C-alpha positions in Angstrom: -76.0 -44.9 -8.0 -76.9 -41.3 -8.3 -75.8 -39.8 -5.0 -74.8 -40.4 -1.5 -77.9 -40.9 0.7 -79.1 -38.6 3.4 -77.7 -39.8 6.7 -79.3 -40.5 10.0 -77.0 -39.8 13.0 -77.6 -41.7 16.2 -76.0 -41.4 19.5 -74.5 -44.7 20.7 -74.7 -45.8 24.3 -70.9 -45.9 24.5 -69.3 -42.5 25.3 -71.6 -40.5 23.0 -70.1 -42.3 20.0 -71.4 -41.0 16.7 -72.1 -43.5 13.9 -73.5 -43.1 10.5 -76.5 -45.1 9.4 -76.5 -45.0 5.6 -77.2 -47.6 3.1 -76.1 -47.3 -0.5 -79.2 -45.5 -1.6 -81.6 -45.3 1.3 -81.4 -44.6 4.9 -80.9 -47.7 7.1 -83.1 -48.0 10.1 -83.0 -51.5 11.3 -79.8 -51.5 13.4 -80.5 -52.5 17.0 -77.1 -52.4 18.6 -75.4 -49.3 20.1 -74.8 -47.6 16.8 -75.8 -48.3 13.2 -73.9 -49.3 10.1 -72.0 -47.2 7.7 -72.6 -48.9 4.4 -71.3 -47.9 1.0 -72.5 -46.8 -2.4 -72.0 -49.6 -4.9 -72.5 -47.8 -8.2 -71.9 -44.0 -8.1 -73.2 -42.0 -11.0 -70.4 -41.1 -13.4 -72.5 -38.1 -14.5 -73.4 -36.7 -11.1 -77.1 -36.6 -12.1 -79.8 -36.0 -9.6 -82.2 -38.9 -8.8 -84.9 -37.3 -10.9 -82.6 -36.9 -13.9 -81.3 -40.4 -13.5 -84.9 -41.8 -13.5 -85.7 -39.9 -16.7 -82.5 -41.0 -18.4 -83.0 -44.6 -17.4 -86.6 -44.6 -18.6 -85.5 -43.2 -21.9 -82.9 -45.9 -22.3 -85.4 -48.6 -21.4 -87.9 -47.2 -23.9 -85.2 -47.7 -26.6 -84.1 -51.1 -25.3 -86.3 -52.9 -22.7 -83.5 -55.4 -22.1 -80.9 -52.8 -21.0 -80.0 -54.2 -17.6 -77.7 -51.4 -16.6 -80.5 -48.8 -17.3 -82.9 -51.0 -15.3 -80.5 -51.3 -12.4 -79.9 -47.5 -12.4 -83.6 -46.9 -12.4 -83.8 -49.0 -9.3 -81.0 -47.1 -7.6 -82.5 -43.8 -8.5 -85.8 -44.8 -6.9 -83.8 -46.0 -3.9 -82.1 -42.6 -3.7 -85.5 -40.8 -3.4 -86.7 -43.0 -0.6 -85.1 -40.9 2.1 -88.0 -38.5 2.0 -89.7 -37.9 5.3 -93.1 -38.6 3.7 -93.6 -42.2 4.8 -96.2 -43.1 2.1 -94.0 -41.7 -0.7 -90.9 -43.3 0.8 -92.6 -46.7 0.7 -93.7 -46.2 -2.8 -90.2 -45.3 -3.9 -88.8 -48.4 -2.2 -91.5 -50.6 -3.9 -90.5 -49.1 -7.2 -86.8 -49.8 -6.5 -87.5 -53.4 -5.4 -89.5 -54.0 -8.6 -86.6 -52.8 -10.7 -84.0 -54.9 -8.8 -86.3 -57.9 -9.0 -86.6 -57.4 -12.8 -82.8 -57.2 -13.1 -82.3 -60.4 -11.1 -85.0 -62.2 -13.1 -82.9 -61.5 -16.2 -79.6 -62.0 -14.5 -79.6 -63.9 -11.2 -75.9 -63.2 -10.7 -76.1 -59.4 -11.0 -74.0 -58.5 -7.9 -74.9 -54.9 -7.6 -78.6 -55.6 -7.8 -78.2 -58.3 -5.1 -76.5 -55.8 -2.8 -78.9 -53.0 -3.4 -81.9 -55.4 -2.9 -80.3 -56.4 0.4 -80.1 -52.8 1.5 -83.8 -52.4 0.8 -84.6 -55.6 2.7 -82.7 -54.1 5.7 -84.9 -51.0 5.6 -87.9 -53.4 5.7 -86.3 -55.2 8.7 -86.1 -58.4 6.6 -82.6 -59.0 7.9 -82.4 -62.8 7.2 -83.3 -62.1 3.5 -80.8 -59.2 3.4 -78.1 -61.5 4.8 -78.7 -64.1 2.1 -78.4 -61.4 -0.6 -75.0 -60.2 0.7 -73.7 -63.7 1.2 -74.6 -64.6 -2.4 -72.9 -61.4 -3.6 -69.7 -62.2 -1.8 -69.6 -65.6 -3.4 -70.2 -64.2 -6.9 -67.8 -61.3 -6.4 -65.0 -62.4 -4.0 -62.8 -59.5 -5.2 -65.3 -56.8 -4.5 -65.0 -55.3 -1.0 -68.5 -53.6 -1.0 -70.6 -56.7 -0.4 -68.3 -57.7 2.4 -68.7 -54.3 4.1 -72.5 -54.6 4.0 -72.3 -58.2 5.2 -70.0 -57.3 8.1 -72.2 -54.3 9.1 -75.3 -56.4 9.1 -73.7 -59.3 11.0 -72.5 -56.9 13.7 -75.2 -54.4 14.1 -78.2 -56.7 13.7 -77.1 -60.2 14.4 -74.4 -59.2 16.9 -71.9 -61.7 15.5 -68.8 -59.8 16.3 -66.2 -62.4 15.1 -67.9 -63.0 11.7 -68.5 -59.3 11.2 -64.8 -58.5 11.9 -63.8 -61.2 9.5 -65.9 -59.7 6.7 -64.6 -56.2 7.3 -61.0 -57.3 7.5 -61.5 -59.3 4.3 -62.9 -56.1 2.6 -59.7 -54.3 3.6 -57.6 -57.1 2.3 -59.2 -56.4 -1.0 -59.1 -52.7 -0.8 -57.1 -51.2 2.1 -58.1 -47.7 1.0 -61.8 -48.2 1.6 -62.9 -45.6 4.3 -66.2 -47.3 5.0 -64.6 -50.6 6.0 -62.1 -48.8 8.3 -64.9 -46.7 9.8 -67.1 -49.7 10.6 -64.1 -51.6 12.0 -63.5 -48.6 14.3 -67.0 -48.7 15.6 -66.7 -52.4 16.3 -63.5 -51.8 18.2 -64.9 -48.9 20.2 -67.9 -50.9 21.2 -65.5 -53.5 22.6 -63.6 -50.7 24.5 -60.6 -51.2 22.2 -60.1 -47.5 21.9 -56.5 -47.5 20.6 -57.6 -49.9 17.8 -60.6 -47.7 17.1 -58.4 -44.6 17.0 -56.1 -46.2 14.4 -59.0 -47.1 12.2 -60.6 -43.6 12.3 -57.3 -41.9 11.8 -56.9 -44.1 8.7 -60.3 -42.9 7.5 -59.1 -39.3 7.9 -56.0 -40.1 5.8 -58.1 -41.6 3.0 -61.2 -39.4 2.8 -61.1 -36.6 5.3 -64.0 -34.6 3.8 -66.3 -37.5 3.1 -69.2 -38.7 5.3 -67.0 -41.3 7.0 -64.2 -38.8 7.5 -66.4 -36.2 9.2 -67.8 -38.7 11.6 -64.5 -40.3 12.2 -63.2 -36.9 13.3 -66.1 -36.5 15.7 -65.7 -40.0 17.1 -62.0 -39.4 17.7 -62.8 -36.3 19.7 -65.2 -38.3 21.8 -62.7 -41.1 22.7 -59.7 -38.8 23.2 -60.6 -38.2 26.9 -60.5 -42.0 27.4 -57.2 -42.3 25.6 -55.6 -39.2 27.0 -57.4 -38.3 30.3 -54.9 -35.5 31.0 -55.6 -33.7 27.7 -58.8 -32.2 28.9 -57.4 -31.1 32.2 -54.4 -29.5 30.5 -56.6 -27.6 28.2 -58.3 -26.0 31.2 
């Protein structure tokens, strides 16, 4: 993946809670609950290339070797990265190109976990949630030691299917694999806050700040903590006056 996606901030119904809607490479728009998911990047670029440079490099590699699956996958991710443009027609074209690349990867290797996850993220953008769910579920079976498919699975289960128990199970499992993952902690905090479990939410967001204070999840965790503080410490605001 070439870069973090541009983010869409939405105000949740609950206490002005801020959440981050961001898929691995393209802005998520299908969440229907109070809030939207904070998904994760699954394949950050080691070179820090822009999407355009990544596309050019991937095409060059594919010209030399049409069977280079990693180059084909990176081409899909790079197209996915460009889909956040406000131009609706261009955005759809970029998503179509990304989908074609991921389909080509999976045609050659049906068990390519990263392609499954990124294809699922595209399907979410298209509001094809049942298909996205199937992609994530297959990815978790193929890669039970990778936390990222479980984070995307948990987010989709919670924010679209409203299956709180199953979503929590997926996020907790992701943290059992990698307790330092800020995205899993952030999502779990949103789940707790929506259930009015503010102390639990606070613990998760404070953990995010310990792990990645300057990242997207860290910045929003800080804002969310500020919003729930009056609920947790009602005298704090009065004392400040």
